[in-house]
mmCIF file of the N, C-alpha and C atoms, coordinates in Angstrom:
data_MODEL
# 
_entry.id   MODEL 
# 
loop_
_atom_site.group_PDB 
_atom_site.id 
_atom_site.type_symbol 
_atom_site.label_atom_id 
_atom_site.label_alt_id 
_atom_site.label_comp_id 
_atom_site.label_asym_id 
_atom_site.label_entity_id 
_atom_site.label_seq_id 
_atom_site.pdbx_PDB_ins_code 
_atom_site.Cartn_x 
_atom_site.Cartn_y 
_atom_site.Cartn_z 
_atom_site.occupancy 
_atom_site.B_iso_or_equiv 
_atom_site.pdbx_formal_charge 
_atom_site.auth_seq_id 
_atom_site.auth_comp_id 
_atom_site.auth_asym_id 
_atom_site.auth_atom_id 
_atom_site.pdbx_PDB_model_num 
ATOM 1   N N  . MET A 1 1  ? 88.665  94.484  88.303  1.00 0.00 ? 1  MET A N  1 
ATOM 2   C CA . MET A 1 1  ? 87.844  95.366  89.071  1.00 0.00 ? 1  MET A CA 1 
ATOM 3   C C  . MET A 1 1  ? 88.137  95.228  90.571  1.00 0.00 ? 1  MET A C  1 
ATOM 4   N N  . ILE A 1 2  ? 88.489  94.065  90.993  1.00 0.00 ? 2  ILE A N  1 
ATOM 5   C CA . ILE A 1 2  ? 88.768  93.850  92.427  1.00 0.00 ? 2  ILE A CA 1 
ATOM 6   C C  . ILE A 1 2  ? 90.008  94.664  92.847  1.00 0.00 ? 2  ILE A C  1 
ATOM 7   N N  . VAL A 1 3  ? 91.083  94.579  92.065  1.00 0.00 ? 3  VAL A N  1 
ATOM 8   C CA . VAL A 1 3  ? 92.260  95.302  92.391  1.00 0.00 ? 3  VAL A CA 1 
ATOM 9   C C  . VAL A 1 3  ? 92.031  96.812  92.308  1.00 0.00 ? 3  VAL A C  1 
ATOM 10  N N  . GLU A 1 4  ? 91.396  97.261  91.322  1.00 0.00 ? 4  GLU A N  1 
ATOM 11  C CA . GLU A 1 4  ? 91.221  98.718  91.135  1.00 0.00 ? 4  GLU A CA 1 
ATOM 12  C C  . GLU A 1 4  ? 90.207  99.255  92.227  1.00 0.00 ? 4  GLU A C  1 
ATOM 13  N N  . ALA A 1 5  ? 89.425  98.413  92.864  1.00 0.00 ? 5  ALA A N  1 
ATOM 14  C CA . ALA A 1 5  ? 88.609  98.881  93.923  1.00 0.00 ? 5  ALA A CA 1 
ATOM 15  C C  . ALA A 1 5  ? 89.360  99.301  95.174  1.00 0.00 ? 5  ALA A C  1 
ATOM 16  N N  . PHE A 1 6  ? 90.594  98.875  95.321  1.00 0.00 ? 6  PHE A N  1 
ATOM 17  C CA . PHE A 1 6  ? 91.428  99.337  96.341  1.00 0.00 ? 6  PHE A CA 1 
ATOM 18  C C  . PHE A 1 6  ? 92.061  100.655 95.923  1.00 0.00 ? 6  PHE A C  1 
ATOM 19  N N  . ASP A 1 7  ? 91.571  101.792 96.450  1.00 0.00 ? 7  ASP A N  1 
ATOM 20  C CA . ASP A 1 7  ? 91.958  103.087 95.963  1.00 0.00 ? 7  ASP A CA 1 
ATOM 21  C C  . ASP A 1 7  ? 93.438  103.315 96.007  1.00 0.00 ? 7  ASP A C  1 
ATOM 22  N N  . GLY A 1 8  ? 94.046  103.574 94.858  1.00 0.00 ? 8  GLY A N  1 
ATOM 23  C CA . GLY A 1 8  ? 95.458  103.864 94.722  1.00 0.00 ? 8  GLY A CA 1 
ATOM 24  C C  . GLY A 1 8  ? 96.323  102.654 94.692  1.00 0.00 ? 8  GLY A C  1 
ATOM 25  N N  . LEU A 1 9  ? 95.832  101.426 94.824  1.00 0.00 ? 9  LEU A N  1 
ATOM 26  C CA . LEU A 1 9  ? 96.657  100.195 94.847  1.00 0.00 ? 9  LEU A CA 1 
ATOM 27  C C  . LEU A 1 9  ? 97.346  99.976  93.546  1.00 0.00 ? 9  LEU A C  1 
ATOM 28  N N  . ALA A 1 10 ? 96.536  99.849  92.507  1.00 0.00 ? 10 ALA A N  1 
ATOM 29  C CA . ALA A 1 10 ? 97.109  99.531  91.149  1.00 0.00 ? 10 ALA A CA 1 
ATOM 30  C C  . ALA A 1 10 ? 96.088  99.734  90.061  1.00 0.00 ? 10 ALA A C  1 
ATOM 31  N N  . VAL A 1 11 ? 96.615  99.927  88.874  1.00 0.00 ? 11 VAL A N  1 
ATOM 32  C CA . VAL A 1 11 ? 95.802  99.920  87.679  1.00 0.00 ? 11 VAL A CA 1 
ATOM 33  C C  . VAL A 1 11 ? 96.118  98.592  87.018  1.00 0.00 ? 11 VAL A C  1 
ATOM 34  N N  . VAL A 1 12 ? 95.102  97.931  86.477  1.00 0.00 ? 12 VAL A N  1 
ATOM 35  C CA . VAL A 1 12 ? 95.290  96.657  85.818  1.00 0.00 ? 12 VAL A CA 1 
ATOM 36  C C  . VAL A 1 12 ? 95.084  96.823  84.338  1.00 0.00 ? 12 VAL A C  1 
ATOM 37  N N  . ARG A 1 13 ? 95.950  96.220  83.583  1.00 0.00 ? 13 ARG A N  1 
ATOM 38  C CA . ARG A 1 13 ? 95.803  96.245  82.074  1.00 0.00 ? 13 ARG A CA 1 
ATOM 39  C C  . ARG A 1 13 ? 96.113  94.913  81.483  1.00 0.00 ? 13 ARG A C  1 
ATOM 40  N N  . SER A 1 14 ? 95.622  94.711  80.291  1.00 0.00 ? 14 SER A N  1 
ATOM 41  C CA . SER A 1 14 ? 95.926  93.482  79.522  1.00 0.00 ? 14 SER A CA 1 
ATOM 42  C C  . SER A 1 14 ? 96.080  93.872  78.077  1.00 0.00 ? 14 SER A C  1 
ATOM 43  N N  . LEU A 1 15 ? 96.847  93.073  77.339  1.00 0.00 ? 15 LEU A N  1 
ATOM 44  C CA . LEU A 1 15 ? 96.982  93.305  75.877  1.00 0.00 ? 15 LEU A CA 1 
ATOM 45  C C  . LEU A 1 15 ? 95.775  92.812  75.158  1.00 0.00 ? 15 LEU A C  1 
ATOM 46  N N  . SER A 1 16 ? 95.139  91.769  75.595  1.00 0.00 ? 16 SER A N  1 
ATOM 47  C CA . SER A 1 16 ? 94.001  91.211  74.969  1.00 0.00 ? 16 SER A CA 1 
ATOM 48  C C  . SER A 1 16 ? 93.161  90.414  75.934  1.00 0.00 ? 16 SER A C  1 
ATOM 49  N N  . SER A 1 17 ? 91.883  90.586  75.880  1.00 0.00 ? 17 SER A N  1 
ATOM 50  C CA . SER A 1 17 ? 91.014  89.806  76.746  1.00 0.00 ? 17 SER A CA 1 
ATOM 51  C C  . SER A 1 17 ? 91.079  88.324  76.534  1.00 0.00 ? 17 SER A C  1 
ATOM 52  N N  . SER A 1 18 ? 91.571  87.912  75.321  1.00 0.00 ? 18 SER A N  1 
ATOM 53  C CA . SER A 1 18 ? 91.541  86.486  75.029  1.00 0.00 ? 18 SER A CA 1 
ATOM 54  C C  . SER A 1 18 ? 92.827  85.814  75.532  1.00 0.00 ? 18 SER A C  1 
ATOM 55  N N  . ARG A 1 19 ? 93.843  86.531  75.971  1.00 0.00 ? 19 ARG A N  1 
ATOM 56  C CA . ARG A 1 19 ? 95.114  85.992  76.377  1.00 0.00 ? 19 ARG A CA 1 
ATOM 57  C C  . ARG A 1 19 ? 95.146  85.573  77.849  1.00 0.00 ? 19 ARG A C  1 
ATOM 58  N N  . GLY A 1 20 ? 94.388  86.192  78.735  1.00 0.00 ? 20 GLY A N  1 
ATOM 59  C CA . GLY A 1 20 ? 94.368  85.817  80.115  1.00 0.00 ? 20 GLY A CA 1 
ATOM 60  C C  . GLY A 1 20 ? 95.547  86.345  80.910  1.00 0.00 ? 20 GLY A C  1 
ATOM 61  N N  . GLU A 1 21 ? 96.317  87.239  80.335  1.00 0.00 ? 21 GLU A N  1 
ATOM 62  C CA . GLU A 1 21 ? 97.462  87.846  81.038  1.00 0.00 ? 21 GLU A CA 1 
ATOM 63  C C  . GLU A 1 21 ? 97.115  89.271  81.403  1.00 0.00 ? 21 GLU A C  1 
ATOM 64  N N  . ILE A 1 22 ? 97.516  89.623  82.628  1.00 0.00 ? 22 ILE A N  1 
ATOM 65  C CA . ILE A 1 22 ? 97.274  90.995  83.094  1.00 0.00 ? 22 ILE A CA 1 
ATOM 66  C C  . ILE A 1 22 ? 98.564  91.565  83.709  1.00 0.00 ? 22 ILE A C  1 
ATOM 67  N N  . GLU A 1 23 ? 98.632  92.840  83.756  1.00 0.00 ? 23 GLU A N  1 
ATOM 68  C CA . GLU A 1 23 ? 99.754  93.511  84.446  1.00 0.00 ? 23 GLU A CA 1 
ATOM 69  C C  . GLU A 1 23 ? 99.196  94.484  85.475  1.00 0.00 ? 23 GLU A C  1 
ATOM 70  N N  . TRP A 1 24 ? 99.790  94.514  86.619  1.00 0.00 ? 24 TRP A N  1 
ATOM 71  C CA . TRP A 1 24 ? 99.444  95.454  87.645  1.00 0.00 ? 24 TRP A CA 1 
ATOM 72  C C  . TRP A 1 24 ? 100.434 96.605  87.580  1.00 0.00 ? 24 TRP A C  1 
ATOM 73  N N  . ILE A 1 25 ? 99.972  97.871  87.416  1.00 0.00 ? 25 ILE A N  1 
ATOM 74  C CA . ILE A 1 25 ? 100.805 99.012  87.536  1.00 0.00 ? 25 ILE A CA 1 
ATOM 75  C C  . ILE A 1 25 ? 100.572 99.549  88.944  1.00 0.00 ? 25 ILE A C  1 
ATOM 76  N N  . ILE A 1 26 ? 101.532 99.232  89.851  1.00 0.00 ? 26 ILE A N  1 
ATOM 77  C CA . ILE A 1 26 ? 101.277 99.414  91.275  1.00 0.00 ? 26 ILE A CA 1 
ATOM 78  C C  . ILE A 1 26 ? 101.572 100.947 91.658  1.00 0.00 ? 26 ILE A C  1 
ATOM 79  N N  . GLY A 1 27 ? 100.642 101.428 92.503  1.00 0.00 ? 27 GLY A N  1 
ATOM 80  C CA . GLY A 1 27 ? 100.807 102.781 92.960  1.00 0.00 ? 27 GLY A CA 1 
ATOM 81  C C  . GLY A 1 27 ? 102.030 102.956 93.832  1.00 0.00 ? 27 GLY A C  1 
ATOM 82  N N  . GLU A 1 28 ? 102.532 104.189 93.861  1.00 0.00 ? 28 GLU A N  1 
ATOM 83  C CA . GLU A 1 28 ? 103.756 104.479 94.605  1.00 0.00 ? 28 GLU A CA 1 
ATOM 84  C C  . GLU A 1 28 ? 103.526 104.169 96.101  1.00 0.00 ? 28 GLU A C  1 
ATOM 85  N N  . GLY A 1 29 ? 104.450 103.400 96.646  1.00 0.00 ? 29 GLY A N  1 
ATOM 86  C CA . GLY A 1 29 ? 104.423 103.077 98.072  1.00 0.00 ? 29 GLY A CA 1 
ATOM 87  C C  . GLY A 1 29 ? 103.371 101.966 98.397  1.00 0.00 ? 29 GLY A C  1 
ATOM 88  N N  . MET A 1 30 ? 102.790 101.354 97.408  1.00 0.00 ? 30 MET A N  1 
ATOM 89  C CA . MET A 1 30 ? 101.716 100.328 97.637  1.00 0.00 ? 30 MET A CA 1 
ATOM 90  C C  . MET A 1 30 ? 102.234 98.908  97.421  1.00 0.00 ? 30 MET A C  1 
ATOM 91  N N  . ASP A 1 31 ? 103.513 98.712  97.302  1.00 0.00 ? 31 ASP A N  1 
ATOM 92  C CA . ASP A 1 31 ? 104.079 97.389  97.006  1.00 0.00 ? 31 ASP A CA 1 
ATOM 93  C C  . ASP A 1 31 ? 103.647 96.297  98.002  1.00 0.00 ? 31 ASP A C  1 
ATOM 94  N N  . ALA A 1 32 ? 103.759 96.576  99.284  1.00 0.00 ? 32 ALA A N  1 
ATOM 95  C CA . ALA A 1 32 ? 103.387 95.567  100.284 1.00 0.00 ? 32 ALA A CA 1 
ATOM 96  C C  . ALA A 1 32 ? 101.897 95.211  100.242 1.00 0.00 ? 32 ALA A C  1 
ATOM 97  N N  . GLU A 1 33 ? 101.064 96.259  100.085 1.00 0.00 ? 33 GLU A N  1 
ATOM 98  C CA . GLU A 1 33 ? 99.652  96.029  99.967  1.00 0.00 ? 33 GLU A CA 1 
ATOM 99  C C  . GLU A 1 33 ? 99.266  95.261  98.711  1.00 0.00 ? 33 GLU A C  1 
ATOM 100 N N  . ALA A 1 34 ? 99.927  95.574  97.652  1.00 0.00 ? 34 ALA A N  1 
ATOM 101 C CA . ALA A 1 34 ? 99.712  94.877  96.351  1.00 0.00 ? 34 ALA A CA 1 
ATOM 102 C C  . ALA A 1 34 ? 100.053 93.408  96.494  1.00 0.00 ? 34 ALA A C  1 
ATOM 103 N N  . GLU A 1 35 ? 101.157 93.122  97.139  1.00 0.00 ? 35 GLU A N  1 
ATOM 104 C CA . GLU A 1 35 ? 101.606 91.773  97.321  1.00 0.00 ? 35 GLU A CA 1 
ATOM 105 C C  . GLU A 1 35 ? 100.594 90.946  98.138  1.00 0.00 ? 35 GLU A C  1 
ATOM 106 N N  . GLU A 1 36 ? 100.055 91.594  99.209  1.00 0.00 ? 36 GLU A N  1 
ATOM 107 C CA . GLU A 1 36 ? 99.019  90.938  100.049 1.00 0.00 ? 36 GLU A CA 1 
ATOM 108 C C  . GLU A 1 36 ? 97.797  90.589  99.247  1.00 0.00 ? 36 GLU A C  1 
ATOM 109 N N  . VAL A 1 37 ? 97.343  91.571  98.432  1.00 0.00 ? 37 VAL A N  1 
ATOM 110 C CA . VAL A 1 37 ? 96.152  91.298  97.626  1.00 0.00 ? 37 VAL A CA 1 
ATOM 111 C C  . VAL A 1 37 ? 96.436  90.219  96.604  1.00 0.00 ? 37 VAL A C  1 
ATOM 112 N N  . ALA A 1 38 ? 97.628  90.250  96.012  1.00 0.00 ? 38 ALA A N  1 
ATOM 113 C CA . ALA A 1 38 ? 97.979  89.214  95.013  1.00 0.00 ? 38 ALA A CA 1 
ATOM 114 C C  . ALA A 1 38 ? 97.969  87.845  95.625  1.00 0.00 ? 38 ALA A C  1 
ATOM 115 N N  . GLN A 1 39 ? 98.574  87.719  96.798  1.00 0.00 ? 39 GLN A N  1 
ATOM 116 C CA . GLN A 1 39 ? 98.650  86.414  97.480  1.00 0.00 ? 39 GLN A CA 1 
ATOM 117 C C  . GLN A 1 39 ? 97.196  85.906  97.798  1.00 0.00 ? 39 GLN A C  1 
ATOM 118 N N  . ARG A 1 40 ? 96.343  86.783  98.263  1.00 0.00 ? 40 ARG A N  1 
ATOM 119 C CA . ARG A 1 40 ? 94.936  86.372  98.574  1.00 0.00 ? 40 ARG A CA 1 
ATOM 120 C C  . ARG A 1 40 ? 94.194  85.928  97.322  1.00 0.00 ? 40 ARG A C  1 
ATOM 121 N N  . LEU A 1 41 ? 94.410  86.737  96.213  1.00 0.00 ? 41 LEU A N  1 
ATOM 122 C CA . LEU A 1 41 ? 93.700  86.396  94.982  1.00 0.00 ? 41 LEU A CA 1 
ATOM 123 C C  . LEU A 1 41 ? 94.257  85.058  94.440  1.00 0.00 ? 41 LEU A C  1 
ATOM 124 N N  . ALA A 1 42 ? 95.553  84.779  94.651  1.00 0.00 ? 42 ALA A N  1 
ATOM 125 C CA . ALA A 1 42 ? 96.101  83.530  94.208  1.00 0.00 ? 42 ALA A CA 1 
ATOM 126 C C  . ALA A 1 42 ? 95.448  82.390  94.949  1.00 0.00 ? 42 ALA A C  1 
ATOM 127 N N  . GLN A 1 43 ? 95.231  82.554  96.300  1.00 0.00 ? 43 GLN A N  1 
ATOM 128 C CA . GLN A 1 43 ? 94.571  81.506  97.054  1.00 0.00 ? 43 GLN A CA 1 
ATOM 129 C C  . GLN A 1 43 ? 93.135  81.284  96.594  1.00 0.00 ? 43 GLN A C  1 
ATOM 130 N N  . LEU A 1 44 ? 92.413  82.385  96.308  1.00 0.00 ? 44 LEU A N  1 
ATOM 131 C CA . LEU A 1 44 ? 91.013  82.275  95.962  1.00 0.00 ? 44 LEU A CA 1 
ATOM 132 C C  . LEU A 1 44 ? 90.747  81.846  94.532  1.00 0.00 ? 44 LEU A C  1 
ATOM 133 N N  . THR A 1 45 ? 91.625  82.281  93.597  1.00 0.00 ? 45 THR A N  1 
ATOM 134 C CA . THR A 1 45 ? 91.296  82.126  92.188  1.00 0.00 ? 45 THR A CA 1 
ATOM 135 C C  . THR A 1 45 ? 92.333  81.270  91.385  1.00 0.00 ? 45 THR A C  1 
ATOM 136 N N  . GLY A 1 46 ? 93.466  81.044  91.996  1.00 0.00 ? 46 GLY A N  1 
ATOM 137 C CA . GLY A 1 46 ? 94.490  80.274  91.256  1.00 0.00 ? 46 GLY A CA 1 
ATOM 138 C C  . GLY A 1 46 ? 95.344  81.210  90.395  1.00 0.00 ? 46 GLY A C  1 
ATOM 139 N N  . MET A 1 47 ? 95.162  82.503  90.498  1.00 0.00 ? 47 MET A N  1 
ATOM 140 C CA . MET A 1 47 ? 96.013  83.486  89.812  1.00 0.00 ? 47 MET A CA 1 
ATOM 141 C C  . MET A 1 47 ? 97.463  83.256  90.213  1.00 0.00 ? 47 MET A C  1 
ATOM 142 N N  . CYS A 1 48 ? 98.385  83.389  89.269  1.00 0.00 ? 48 CYS A N  1 
ATOM 143 C CA . CYS A 1 48 ? 99.823  83.184  89.631  1.00 0.00 ? 48 CYS A CA 1 
ATOM 144 C C  . CYS A 1 48 ? 100.630 84.088  88.770  1.00 0.00 ? 48 CYS A C  1 
ATOM 145 N N  . PRO A 1 49 ? 101.804 84.500  89.274  1.00 0.00 ? 49 PRO A N  1 
ATOM 146 C CA . PRO A 1 49 ? 102.703 85.295  88.499  1.00 0.00 ? 49 PRO A CA 1 
ATOM 147 C C  . PRO A 1 49 ? 103.354 84.477  87.330  1.00 0.00 ? 49 PRO A C  1 
ATOM 148 N N  . ILE A 1 50 ? 103.607 85.190  86.261  1.00 0.00 ? 50 ILE A N  1 
ATOM 149 C CA . ILE A 1 50 ? 104.310 84.564  85.119  1.00 0.00 ? 50 ILE A CA 1 
ATOM 150 C C  . ILE A 1 50 ? 105.414 85.533  84.680  1.00 0.00 ? 50 ILE A C  1 
ATOM 151 N N  . GLU A 1 51 ? 106.333 84.989  83.919  1.00 0.00 ? 51 GLU A N  1 
ATOM 152 C CA . GLU A 1 51 ? 107.376 85.859  83.304  1.00 0.00 ? 51 GLU A CA 1 
ATOM 153 C C  . GLU A 1 51 ? 106.692 86.714  82.278  1.00 0.00 ? 51 GLU A C  1 
ATOM 154 N N  . ARG A 1 52 ? 107.166 87.935  82.133  1.00 0.00 ? 52 ARG A N  1 
ATOM 155 C CA . ARG A 1 52 ? 106.613 88.915  81.201  1.00 0.00 ? 52 ARG A CA 1 
ATOM 156 C C  . ARG A 1 52 ? 106.782 88.395  79.762  1.00 0.00 ? 52 ARG A C  1 
ATOM 157 N N  . PRO A 1 53 ? 105.705 88.252  79.009  1.00 0.00 ? 53 PRO A N  1 
ATOM 158 C CA . PRO A 1 53 ? 105.786 87.744  77.650  1.00 0.00 ? 53 PRO A CA 1 
ATOM 159 C C  . PRO A 1 53 ? 106.658 88.672  76.844  1.00 0.00 ? 53 PRO A C  1 
ATOM 160 N N  . ALA A 1 54 ? 107.412 88.074  75.847  1.00 0.00 ? 54 ALA A N  1 
ATOM 161 C CA . ALA A 1 54 ? 108.273 88.874  74.970  1.00 0.00 ? 54 ALA A CA 1 
ATOM 162 C C  . ALA A 1 54 ? 107.548 89.924  74.185  1.00 0.00 ? 54 ALA A C  1 
ATOM 163 N N  . ASP A 1 55 ? 106.288 89.700  73.850  1.00 0.00 ? 55 ASP A N  1 
ATOM 164 C CA . ASP A 1 55 ? 105.583 90.616  73.043  1.00 0.00 ? 55 ASP A CA 1 
ATOM 165 C C  . ASP A 1 55 ? 104.723 91.617  73.874  1.00 0.00 ? 55 ASP A C  1 
ATOM 166 N N  . TRP A 1 56 ? 104.996 91.698  75.192  1.00 0.00 ? 56 TRP A N  1 
ATOM 167 C CA . TRP A 1 56 ? 104.224 92.674  76.012  1.00 0.00 ? 56 TRP A CA 1 
ATOM 168 C C  . TRP A 1 56 ? 104.806 94.081  75.775  1.00 0.00 ? 56 TRP A C  1 
ATOM 169 N N  . HIS A 1 57 ? 103.931 95.011  75.579  1.00 0.00 ? 57 HIS A N  1 
ATOM 170 C CA . HIS A 1 57 ? 104.358 96.378  75.251  1.00 0.00 ? 57 HIS A CA 1 
ATOM 171 C C  . HIS A 1 57 ? 104.334 97.242  76.514  1.00 0.00 ? 57 HIS A C  1 
ATOM 172 N N  . ASP A 1 58 ? 105.416 97.985  76.746  1.00 0.00 ? 58 ASP A N  1 
ATOM 173 C CA . ASP A 1 58 ? 105.399 98.992  77.814  1.00 0.00 ? 58 ASP A CA 1 
ATOM 174 C C  . ASP A 1 58 ? 104.488 100.126 77.463  1.00 0.00 ? 58 ASP A C  1 
ATOM 175 N N  . LEU A 1 59 ? 103.989 100.772 78.513  1.00 0.00 ? 59 LEU A N  1 
ATOM 176 C CA . LEU A 1 59 ? 103.176 101.977 78.347  1.00 0.00 ? 59 LEU A CA 1 
ATOM 177 C C  . LEU A 1 59 ? 104.022 103.136 77.977  1.00 0.00 ? 59 LEU A C  1 
# 
């Protein structure tokens, strides 16, 4: 909800609420802003990037 509150920044999805993995589908031209938000959330929550799981399904 935090990410999606930034209008046009990104849509967030997950395969399962029990997995704890999310994907950001970043809006066109919003890469720098998304990176800033991701860095701040990492500082505040411990969120970190991971390699895409092999069983992750593309939209």
